[in-house]
C-alpha positions as CSV (number, residue, x, y, z in Angstrom):
1,M,-0.1,-0.3,0.0
2,G,3.0,2.4,-0.4
3,R,5.4,3.1,2.1
4,N,2.7,5.6,4.4
5,G,-0.5,3.3,3.4
6,Q,-1.1,2.2,7.2
7,A,-0.4,5.9,8.7
8,W,-3.5,7.6,7.3
9,H,-5.7,5.0,8.5
10,R,-5.9,6.7,12.1
11,Y,-7.4,9.7,10.3
12,Y,-10.3,8.2,9.0
13,A,-13.1,9.7,10.8
14,S,-15.3,6.9,13.2
15,G,-17.0,4.5,11.2
16,V,-15.1,4.7,7.9
17,P,-13.8,1.3,7.2
18,Q,-10.4,0.9,6.1
19,Q,-11.4,-1.7,3.3
20,L,-14.6,-2.4,1.1
21,S,-16.1,-5.2,0.4
22,I,-17.6,-4.0,-3.4
23,P,-20.8,-5.4,-4.3
24,N,-20.6,-6.9,-7.7
25,I,-23.5,-5.4,-9.7
26,P,-23.8,-3.2,-12.5
27,V,-24.5,0.6,-12.0
28,H,-28.1,0.6,-12.6
29,G,-28.1,-2.0,-9.6
30,L,-27.6,0.7,-7.4
31,L,-30.7,2.2,-8.8
32,D,-32.5,-1.0,-8.3
33,D,-31.4,-1.5,-4.4
34,A,-32.5,2.3,-4.0
35,V,-35.9,1.1,-5.4
36,A,-36.2,-2.0,-3.4
37,R,-35.2,-0.2,0.1
38,Y,-36.5,3.5,-0.5
39,G,-39.0,3.2,-3.1
40,R,-41.9,5.6,-1.6
41,R,-39.3,8.4,-0.7
42,T,-38.4,11.0,-3.3
43,A,-35.6,10.3,-5.6
44,L,-35.6,13.1,-7.4
45,V,-36.8,16.9,-7.3
46,F,-36.3,19.3,-10.2
47,L,-38.1,23.1,-10.1
48,G,-41.0,21.6,-8.2
49,R,-41.6,18.1,-9.5
50,R,-40.7,15.2,-7.2
51,T,-40.2,12.2,-8.7
52,S,-40.2,8.7,-6.2
53,Y,-37.5,6.0,-6.3
54,R,-40.2,3.6,-7.1
55,A,-41.8,5.8,-10.3
56,L,-38.3,6.4,-11.3
57,G,-37.5,2.9,-11.5
58,R,-41.0,2.2,-13.7
59,E,-39.4,5.3,-16.0
60,V,-36.2,3.7,-16.3
61,A,-37.4,0.2,-17.7
62,R,-39.8,1.9,-19.9
63,F,-37.4,4.2,-21.6
64,A,-34.9,0.9,-21.9
65,E,-37.4,-0.6,-23.9
66,G,-37.8,2.2,-25.7
67,L,-34.3,2.5,-26.5
68,R,-34.3,-1.5,-27.4
69,A,-37.1,-0.6,-29.9
70,L,-34.5,2.0,-31.9
71,G,-32.3,-0.8,-32.0
72,V,-29.6,-0.2,-28.9
73,G,-28.0,-3.3,-27.6
74,R,-25.2,-4.5,-25.9
75,G,-22.1,-2.6,-25.9
76,D,-23.7,0.4,-28.3
77,R,-23.2,4.0,-27.2
78,V,-25.4,6.3,-26.5
79,A,-24.5,10.1,-26.1
80,L,-26.6,12.2,-23.5
81,V,-25.9,15.8,-24.5
82,L,-28.4,17.3,-21.3
83,P,-28.1,19.5,-18.5
84,N,-29.0,18.3,-14.9
85,C,-32.8,17.4,-15.4
86,P,-34.8,13.7,-14.9
87,Q,-34.1,13.0,-18.2
88,Y,-30.5,12.7,-17.7
89,V,-31.3,10.3,-14.8
90,V,-33.7,8.1,-16.7
91,A,-32.0,7.9,-19.7
92,F,-28.4,7.2,-18.0
93,Y,-29.9,4.4,-16.2
94,A,-31.8,2.9,-19.3
95,T,-28.7,2.9,-21.6
96,L,-27.0,0.8,-18.9
97,R,-29.9,-1.4,-18.4
98,L,-29.6,-2.7,-22.1
99,G,-26.0,-3.2,-21.6
100,A,-25.2,-0.3,-23.4
101,V,-22.3,2.4,-23.0
102,V,-23.1,5.8,-22.0
103,V,-21.2,8.9,-23.3
104,P,-21.6,12.0,-21.6
105,T,-21.5,15.3,-23.5
106,N,-21.5,18.9,-22.4
107,P,-24.6,20.8,-23.9
108,L,-22.7,23.6,-24.3
109,Y,-19.9,22.2,-26.9
110,T,-19.6,23.5,-30.1
111,E,-20.3,21.9,-33.5
112,S,-16.6,20.8,-33.8
113,E,-16.4,19.5,-30.3
114,L,-19.4,17.6,-30.6
115,A,-18.4,16.2,-33.9
116,H,-15.4,14.8,-32.3
117,Q,-17.2,13.0,-29.6
118,L,-19.9,11.8,-31.1
119,K,-17.8,10.2,-33.8
120,D,-14.9,9.2,-32.1
121,S,-17.4,7.2,-29.6
122,G,-19.2,6.0,-32.5
123,A,-22.9,6.7,-30.6
124,V,-25.5,5.5,-32.6
125,V,-28.2,7.4,-30.4
126,A,-27.9,10.6,-28.6
127,V,-30.4,11.8,-25.6
128,V,-30.4,15.4,-26.7
129,H,-31.3,18.8,-25.0
130,D,-33.6,20.8,-27.4
131,G,-31.4,23.6,-27.0
132,A,-28.4,21.7,-28.2
133,F,-30.1,20.1,-31.1
134,A,-28.9,22.4,-33.9
135,Q,-25.7,21.7,-32.8
136,V,-25.8,18.3,-32.9
137,D,-27.9,18.4,-36.3
138,A,-25.2,20.0,-38.2
139,V,-22.5,17.5,-37.4
140,R,-25.0,14.6,-37.7
141,G,-23.8,13.5,-41.1
142,R,-20.0,13.1,-39.7
143,T,-21.0,10.5,-37.3
144,A,-22.7,6.9,-36.9
145,L,-26.3,8.0,-35.0
146,R,-29.2,6.5,-36.4
147,H,-31.5,8.4,-34.2
148,V,-31.6,11.8,-32.2
149,V,-33.9,11.8,-29.1
150,V,-34.9,15.4,-28.0
151,A,-35.8,16.1,-24.8
152,S,-37.4,20.0,-23.3
153,L,-36.7,21.0,-19.9
154,A,-40.4,22.1,-19.9
155,D,-41.8,18.8,-20.6
156,A,-39.8,18.0,-17.0
157,L,-41.8,20.7,-14.9
158,P,-44.9,19.6,-12.5
159,L,-48.3,20.0,-14.7
160,R,-49.6,22.8,-13.0
161,A,-46.3,24.7,-14.4
162,R,-46.5,22.5,-17.9
163,L,-50.4,24.5,-18.4
164,A,-48.8,27.6,-16.6
165,L,-46.2,28.1,-19.7
166,R,-49.2,28.0,-22.1
167,L,-50.7,31.1,-20.8
168,P,-50.3,33.9,-23.6
169,V,-48.8,36.4,-21.1
170,A,-45.6,38.2,-20.9
171,R,-44.2,36.2,-17.9
172,S,-45.1,32.4,-19.6
173,R,-43.3,33.4,-22.6
174,E,-40.2,34.4,-21.1
175,L,-40.1,31.4,-19.1
176,R,-40.8,29.3,-22.3
177,G,-37.8,30.9,-23.5
178,K,-35.4,29.6,-20.7
179,L,-37.0,26.3,-20.6
180,S,-37.2,25.3,-24.4
181,T,-36.3,25.8,-28.0
182,P,-38.6,25.1,-30.8
183,L,-37.3,22.8,-33.3
184,P,-37.0,23.4,-37.2
185,A,-40.2,22.1,-38.8
186,G,-39.8,18.1,-40.2
187,A,-36.9,17.7,-37.9
188,D,-35.9,14.4,-38.0
189,V,-36.1,13.5,-34.0
190,V,-37.8,11.2,-31.9
191,R,-39.5,13.1,-28.9
192,F,-38.2,11.8,-25.3
193,A,-41.7,11.7,-24.1
194,D,-42.5,9.3,-27.7
195,V,-39.7,7.1,-26.6
196,P,-41.6,4.5,-24.2
197,R,-44.5,4.2,-26.2
198,R,-42.4,3.0,-29.3
199,P,-43.9,-0.8,-30.3
200,P,-41.5,-3.7,-29.3
201,R,-38.7,-4.4,-32.5
202,K,-38.9,-7.9,-33.9
203,G,-35.8,-9.5,-33.1
204,G,-34.4,-6.7,-31.4
205,P,-30.8,-6.5,-30.1
206,A,-31.1,-9.5,-26.5
207,L,-31.0,-8.3,-23.1
208,G,-28.6,-10.2,-20.4
209,P,-26.7,-9.6,-17.6
210,V,-23.6,-7.7,-17.9
211,S,-20.2,-8.2,-16.3
212,P,-19.7,-5.5,-13.7
213,R,-15.8,-6.0,-13.6
214,N,-15.2,-6.3,-17.5
215,A,-18.4,-4.3,-19.0
216,V,-17.7,-0.6,-19.9
217,A,-20.6,1.4,-18.3
218,V,-19.3,5.0,-19.5
219,L,-17.1,6.6,-21.9
220,Q,-15.8,9.7,-20.4
221,Y,-14.3,12.3,-22.8
222,T,-11.0,13.8,-20.8
223,G,-7.4,14.8,-22.6
224,G,-5.5,12.2,-20.7
225,T,-2.2,12.8,-21.1
226,T,-2.3,15.0,-24.6
227,G,-5.0,18.0,-25.4
228,T,-6.9,15.6,-27.4
229,P,-10.3,14.5,-25.9
230,K,-10.6,10.9,-25.5
231,G,-12.9,8.4,-23.6
232,A,-12.0,7.0,-20.6
233,M,-13.5,3.6,-20.2
234,L,-15.0,3.5,-17.2
235,T,-16.2,-0.1,-16.1
236,H,-19.6,-1.0,-13.9
237,R,-17.2,-2.2,-11.7
238,N,-15.2,1.2,-11.6
239,L,-18.3,3.4,-10.8
240,V,-19.8,0.7,-8.2
241,A,-16.7,1.0,-6.2
242,N,-16.2,4.6,-6.3
243,A,-19.7,5.5,-5.5
244,H,-19.4,2.9,-2.4
245,Q,-15.9,4.2,-1.9
246,V,-17.5,8.2,-1.5
247,R,-20.8,7.0,0.6
248,A,-18.0,5.0,3.1
249,W,-16.1,8.6,3.5
250,Y,-19.6,9.9,5.2
251,P,-20.5,7.4,7.9
252,Q,-22.6,10.0,9.5
253,L,-25.1,9.8,6.5
254,R,-28.8,8.6,7.4
255,P,-29.9,6.3,5.1
256,G,-33.1,7.5,2.8
257,R,-33.2,11.1,5.1
258,E,-30.2,13.1,3.1
259,T,-31.1,16.1,0.7
260,L,-28.4,16.1,-2.1
261,L,-28.4,19.4,-4.1
262,A,-27.1,19.1,-7.4
263,C,-25.7,21.8,-9.1
264,L,-22.3,19.7,-10.4
265,P,-23.0,18.5,-14.0
266,M,-24.0,14.9,-14.4
267,F,-21.9,15.1,-17.7
268,H,-18.9,15.1,-15.6
269,V,-18.0,12.2,-13.8
270,Y,-17.4,14.2,-10.5
271,G,-21.3,15.3,-10.7
272,M,-22.2,11.6,-12.3
273,T,-20.5,9.7,-9.2
274,M,-21.8,12.0,-6.7
275,C,-25.3,13.2,-7.8
276,L,-26.3,9.6,-9.4
277,G,-23.7,7.0,-7.4
278,V,-23.3,8.2,-3.9
279,A,-27.1,9.4,-4.3
280,A,-28.8,6.2,-4.9
281,T,-26.2,4.1,-2.3
282,A,-27.5,6.5,0.6
283,G,-31.4,6.8,-1.0
284,A,-31.0,10.5,-1.0
285,R,-33.6,13.2,-2.3
286,T,-31.3,14.8,-5.0
287,V,-32.3,18.5,-6.0
288,L,-31.3,18.9,-9.6
289,L,-30.3,22.3,-11.0
290,P,-30.0,22.7,-14.6
291,N,-27.0,25.4,-13.8
292,F,-25.3,26.9,-10.9
293,D,-27.1,30.6,-10.2
294,P,-26.5,32.0,-6.7
295,A,-29.9,33.6,-6.5
296,L,-31.9,29.8,-7.6
297,V,-29.2,27.8,-5.4
298,V,-30.5,30.2,-2.7
299,R,-34.1,29.9,-3.2
300,T,-33.6,25.9,-3.3
301,L,-31.6,25.9,-0.2
302,R,-34.7,27.5,1.6
303,R,-37.1,25.2,0.2
304,W,-35.4,21.5,0.0
305,R,-32.9,22.4,2.8
306,P,-30.3,19.9,1.2
307,T,-27.7,18.7,3.7
308,L,-25.4,17.3,1.1
309,F,-23.6,19.7,-1.4
310,P,-20.6,18.3,-3.7
311,G,-19.3,21.7,-5.5
312,V,-16.1,23.3,-6.8
313,P,-14.7,26.5,-5.1
314,P,-16.3,29.2,-7.2
315,M,-19.9,27.6,-6.4
316,Y,-18.6,27.9,-2.4
317,Q,-17.2,31.7,-3.0
318,A,-20.6,32.8,-4.9
319,L,-23.0,31.7,-2.0
320,M,-20.5,33.3,0.6
321,K,-20.7,36.2,-1.7
322,E,-24.6,36.1,-1.8
323,A,-24.7,36.0,1.9
324,E,-22.5,39.3,2.5
325,Q,-24.9,40.8,0.3
326,H,-28.0,39.8,1.4
327,G,-27.2,38.8,5.2
328,P,-29.6,36.6,7.4
329,A,-32.0,35.2,5.0
330,V,-29.1,34.2,3.1
331,K,-27.3,32.8,6.2
332,R,-30.3,30.8,7.1
333,A,-30.6,29.0,4.0
334,L,-27.1,27.4,4.2
335,R,-27.4,26.3,7.7
336,S,-29.2,23.2,6.5
337,V,-25.8,22.0,4.6
338,R,-24.0,19.7,7.1
339,Y,-21.0,18.2,4.4
340,C,-19.6,19.4,1.6
341,I,-16.4,17.9,-0.8
342,S,-15.0,20.4,-3.0
343,G,-12.9,19.2,-5.9
344,A,-11.7,20.6,-9.4
345,M,-9.2,23.1,-8.4
346,R,-7.5,24.4,-5.3
347,L,-9.6,25.2,-2.0
348,E,-8.4,28.1,-0.3
349,P,-8.4,27.5,3.9
350,E,-9.7,30.9,4.2
351,T,-12.7,29.7,1.9
352,V,-12.9,26.7,4.3
353,D,-13.1,28.8,7.4
354,R,-15.4,31.3,5.9
355,F,-18.1,28.7,4.8
356,R,-17.5,26.9,8.2
357,E,-18.3,30.3,10.0
358,L,-20.9,30.9,8.0
359,T,-23.1,27.2,7.5
360,G,-21.4,25.4,10.5
361,A,-20.8,22.4,7.4
362,H,-17.5,20.4,7.0
363,L,-16.1,21.9,3.7
364,V,-13.3,19.1,2.6
365,E,-10.9,19.0,-0.5
366,G,-10.6,15.9,-2.7
367,Y,-8.7,14.8,-5.5
368,G,-9.3,12.7,-8.8
369,L,-9.5,12.7,-12.2
370,S,-12.2,10.9,-14.7
371,E,-9.4,7.5,-15.6
372,A,-10.5,7.0,-11.3
373,S,-14.3,7.3,-11.8
374,P,-13.0,10.2,-10.1
375,V,-12.6,10.3,-6.4
376,V,-9.1,9.5,-5.1
377,L,-8.3,11.3,-1.9
378,A,-10.5,13.4,0.3
379,N,-10.0,15.0,3.6
380,P,-11.4,13.3,6.5
381,L,-15.0,15.0,7.9
382,N,-13.7,15.3,11.3
383,A,-11.0,17.6,13.0
384,N,-8.3,15.9,11.5
385,A,-9.1,17.4,8.0
386,R,-5.9,19.8,6.9
387,P,-7.3,22.6,4.6
388,G,-4.3,23.1,1.8
389,T,-4.1,19.3,1.3
390,V,-6.1,17.2,-0.9
391,G,-6.3,14.8,2.2
392,I,-5.7,11.0,2.4
393,P,-6.7,8.0,0.0
394,L,-10.1,6.6,0.1
395,P,-10.8,3.2,1.6
396,G,-9.6,0.2,-0.4
397,T,-7.0,3.1,-2.6
398,E,-3.2,2.8,-2.8
399,V,-1.4,5.9,-3.5
400,R,2.4,6.5,-4.0
401,I,4.4,9.3,-4.6
402,V,7.1,8.3,-7.4
403,A,10.3,9.5,-8.9
404,E,9.4,11.4,-12.1
405,D,12.8,10.2,-13.9
406,D,12.0,6.6,-12.4
407,P,9.0,5.3,-11.9
408,G,9.7,2.3,-10.0
409,K,11.3,4.3,-7.0
410,E,9.1,5.9,-4.6
411,Q,10.1,9.1,-3.0
412,P,10.4,9.5,0.6
413,P,8.1,11.8,2.7
414,G,8.1,15.4,2.0
415,E,9.7,14.7,-1.6
416,A,8.0,15.8,-4.6
417,G,7.4,13.0,-7.5
418,E,4.4,11.8,-9.5
419,L,1.2,10.6,-7.9
420,V,0.1,7.5,-8.6
421,V,-3.0,5.6,-7.6
422,R,-4.3,2.3,-7.9
423,G,-7.6,0.8,-6.8
424,P,-11.0,-0.4,-7.9
425,Q,-12.0,2.7,-9.2
426,V,-9.2,2.8,-11.6
427,F,-10.3,3.1,-15.5
428,A,-9.7,0.2,-18.0
429,G,-8.1,2.4,-20.4
430,Y,-8.7,4.9,-23.3
431,W,-11.2,4.0,-26.0
432,H,-9.2,3.0,-29.2
433,E,-5.9,4.4,-27.5
434,R,-3.5,1.8,-26.3
435,E,-0.3,3.7,-26.7
436,D,-2.0,6.5,-24.3
437,S,-3.4,3.6,-22.4
438,A,-0.1,2.1,-21.8
439,A,1.2,5.6,-20.8
440,M,-0.9,5.9,-18.1
441,L,-1.5,2.3,-16.7
442,H,1.5,0.3,-15.1
443,D,0.9,-3.0,-13.4
444,R,-2.4,-1.7,-12.8
445,W,-1.5,1.7,-11.3
446,L,-2.5,4.9,-12.8
447,F,0.0,7.4,-13.4
448,T,-2.0,10.9,-12.8
449,G,0.4,13.2,-14.5
450,D,0.2,15.5,-11.0
451,I,3.2,16.2,-9.2
452,A,2.6,16.0,-5.2
453,V,4.3,15.4,-1.8
454,M,2.9,13.1,0.6
455,S,3.5,13.8,4.4
456,P,4.6,11.1,6.7
457,D,1.4,10.4,7.9
458,G,0.0,9.9,4.6
459,F,-1.8,13.4,3.6
460,V,-1.5,14.3,-0.1
461,T,-0.5,17.8,-1.2
462,V,-0.5,18.5,-5.0
463,I,2.0,21.3,-6.0
464,D,2.1,21.2,-10.1
465,R,0.8,19.2,-12.8
466,K,3.2,17.6,-15.5
467,R,0.7,18.4,-18.3
468,D,-0.1,21.9,-19.1
469,V,-3.8,21.6,-18.9
470,I,-5.6,24.6,-17.8
471,I,-8.2,24.6,-15.2
472,A,-10.5,27.8,-15.0
473,S,-13.8,27.6,-12.8
474,G,-13.4,24.2,-12.5
475,F,-13.5,23.1,-16.5
476,S,-10.4,21.5,-18.1
477,I,-9.1,23.5,-20.9
478,F,-6.5,22.6,-23.3
479,P,-4.3,24.9,-24.7
480,S,-3.4,22.7,-27.6
481,E,-7.0,23.3,-28.9
482,I,-7.0,27.3,-28.4
483,E,-3.7,27.8,-30.4
484,E,-4.9,25.8,-33.0
485,V,-7.9,28.5,-33.4
486,L,-5.5,31.1,-33.0
487,L,-3.3,29.8,-35.8
488,A,-5.9,29.7,-38.2
489,H,-6.1,33.6,-37.6
490,P,-4.7,34.8,-41.0
491,A,-3.3,37.9,-39.0
492,V,-1.6,35.5,-36.1
493,A,2.0,34.4,-37.1
494,D,2.3,32.2,-33.7
495,A,0.6,31.9,-30.8
496,A,0.8,29.7,-27.4
497,V,-1.5,29.7,-24.5
498,V,-1.2,29.1,-20.6
499,G,-2.9,29.2,-17.8
500,V,-2.5,32.2,-15.1
501,P,-3.6,32.9,-11.8
502,D,-6.7,34.3,-11.1
503,A,-8.5,35.0,-8.0
504,Y,-12.1,33.6,-9.1
505,R,-11.7,31.2,-11.4
506,G,-8.2,29.5,-9.9
507,E,-6.6,30.0,-13.7
508,T,-7.3,31.9,-16.9
509,V,-6.7,31.7,-20.2
510,K,-4.0,33.8,-21.5
511,A,-3.1,34.1,-24.9
512,C,0.5,34.9,-26.5
513,V,0.5,36.2,-29.9
514,I,2.8,37.1,-32.7
515,V,1.1,39.2,-35.3
516,R,2.3,38.8,-39.1
517,P,4.3,41.5,-40.4
518,G,2.0,44.2,-42.2
519,S,-1.3,43.1,-40.1
520,R,-3.3,44.9,-37.7
521,L,-5.5,42.9,-35.0
522,T,-6.6,44.1,-31.8
523,E,-7.4,42.1,-28.7
524,R,-11.1,42.7,-29.4
525,S,-11.4,41.3,-32.6
526,L,-9.3,38.4,-31.7
527,I,-11.4,37.6,-28.7
528,E,-14.6,38.0,-30.5
529,Y,-12.9,35.3,-33.3
530,C,-12.4,33.1,-30.7
531,A,-15.4,33.2,-28.9
532,A,-17.1,32.5,-32.5
533,R,-15.2,29.1,-32.6
534,L,-14.8,27.9,-28.6
535,T,-17.1,27.4,-25.9
536,G,-17.0,30.1,-23.7
537,Y,-15.0,28.7,-20.6
538,K,-12.0,28.4,-23.4
539,V,-12.0,31.8,-24.7
540,P,-8.6,33.6,-23.8
541,K,-9.4,36.4,-20.8
542,I,-6.2,37.8,-21.4
543,V,-3.9,38.7,-24.5
544,E,-0.7,39.4,-24.8
545,F,0.7,40.8,-28.5
546,R,4.7,39.9,-27.9
547,V,7.1,41.4,-30.4
548,D,10.1,39.0,-28.7
549,P,9.8,35.2,-30.5
550,L,7.9,32.9,-28.1
551,P,10.5,30.6,-26.0
552,R,10.9,27.3,-27.2
553,N,13.4,24.5,-26.7
554,M,16.0,23.0,-29.0
555,L,13.0,20.7,-30.5
556,G,10.8,23.7,-31.2
557,K,8.2,23.2,-28.2
558,V,7.3,26.4,-26.6
559,L,8.3,26.5,-23.1
560,R,5.2,27.3,-21.2
561,R,6.6,27.7,-17.7
562,M,8.6,30.3,-19.0
563,L,5.4,31.9,-20.3
564,R,3.5,31.8,-17.2
565,D,6.8,33.0,-15.1
566,E,7.0,36.3,-17.2
567,H,3.2,36.6,-16.7
568,Q,4.1,36.2,-13.0
569,A,6.7,38.8,-12.9
570,W,5.0,41.2,-14.8
571,E,1.8,41.0,-12.5
572,S,4.5,41.4,-9.4
573,S,5.8,44.3,-11.1
574,G,2.6,45.7,-12.2
575,S,3.8,46.0,-15.9
576,A,1.6,47.0,-18.6
577,A,3.2,45.0,-21.5
578,F,-0.1,42.9,-22.3
579,E,-3.6,43.9,-22.6
580,T,-6.1,41.9,-20.7
581,S,-9.8,41.6,-20.9
582,R,-12.0,40.6,-17.6
583,E,-15.2,40.4,-19.3
584,P,-16.7,37.5,-20.7
585,A,-16.5,36.7,-24.3
586,A,-19.1,34.1,-23.9
587,A,-20.9,32.0,-21.4
588,D,-18.7,31.2,-19.0
589,P,-20.5,29.0,-16.3
590,V,-19.1,28.0,-12.9
591,A,-21.1,25.1,-12.6
592,A,-19.0,22.5,-14.2
593,P,-15.4,21.0,-13.1
594,A,-12.8,20.2,-14.6
595,A,-13.1,16.9,-17.6
596,D,-10.1,14.9,-15.8
597,S,-9.5,16.2,-12.4
598,V,-11.5,16.5,-9.0
599,G,-9.0,18.2,-6.9
């Protein structure tokens, strides 16, 4: 278990086991167990509509039969291009019930991003939010999609609210515009509500049990060791194990009596494990929010009194700001929260202290990555938590720090090295990417690419990343993708992208640009150019127009660290050597965590 393997166990909260017996069930077995144990209790709340576990189980079974009638069978990939909503939960479990594979997909993706993920995964069906249909339809011909199923958030509202939306008044029209997007006439789609009504297909795909240990449940797209998104193959065993590991970290949870606030997007593995897996194991009532809006969250806190609130640091910071601006009412609303686990980016100790003072809740930092389903480490939910660290290994998880130049050499306590992980949550490899899989996995050890140190008693501090992935507001951003867009601009001769510190987002995107001789280029025009081609959170917020060449090594590779160091020096000296843009160039949500990190 590594040099310090036993040391950390004494810091576990009372009731947390050192090892776990993981049930040999598929992911949808978590829901089946919850239906059997908590059938009458509320499983989901969405904008006022409640669904019991028993009703959810029935909806999943019917939708699975409908997907089967569409030709979905074992091993087929089904893309879910949806925000948090009841349709996501139903489609997720229904897909797995057929032995098919879920491909979670960000509904904010651009056409090029969608095209890559849909084509690479070979998805045959996409279940799509109507607001994302146009982008999916535009790339449909480049994919293997046979059917596009369209869901509307308005359809998930309670009956009274759906009827109110039809009223010919301004307020109803405004809400309709927020909750639904009209489809073009003659669109080749299947409505979500019509899927369970499909007649059975003769000779349809056969049903049968899957092997939890070997069968892939989810293709979670992530940057891995390069900037090209690739599908991390997460098996049923991986996801069930991590759900039980995280559930065990909360021994004080009251089965069937907790309420989980689901702001984390379920298309990300962190949101999927916390808001689906852990919620099911605890029989929790899950309150779904389609996006993170502080005012909406406060109203939700008042109405539903959630006790569990997994999130990312900007969420907690935004709520503290709400409390400062609006006073005692917000503070009272927050007092129901008991446990919070934060990931995706560094959680400052000051945030922990302020949030605890405001709410009385345990707010602890954890660490993970998509390839580990995702949670690996977390601070204990007791007085042993150490803010500033990412905590200690979860039950059944082994962690080592190895020398960067000698992976077989374990570093002594306090010495920096690469963080490697082994446990039942570690993925099976990348979809169609043997070389990248081999680079990440050695003897079942997952090489994370993160540089860390471990204390003598097992607490881990992440100090750097081997990869140059930028993590801004919890989103994972790959510099090479942005550079490709910049270099396609006719006025750009050379460009490099780095992440630089930002007080609110953790990091923000900086573009270092060399303009072609004789060309003119402004910061605004370049940002607008990028905004038309990239998802909002990837658009550069800081632009430096350089005269000197970009620093490169003898092989021609840009030395990003030098660019980051230059920026830090300029910031420290107050130099105006580069132009900045602090206004969002496009939608820049903070709700979603990084695609390949939970810490």
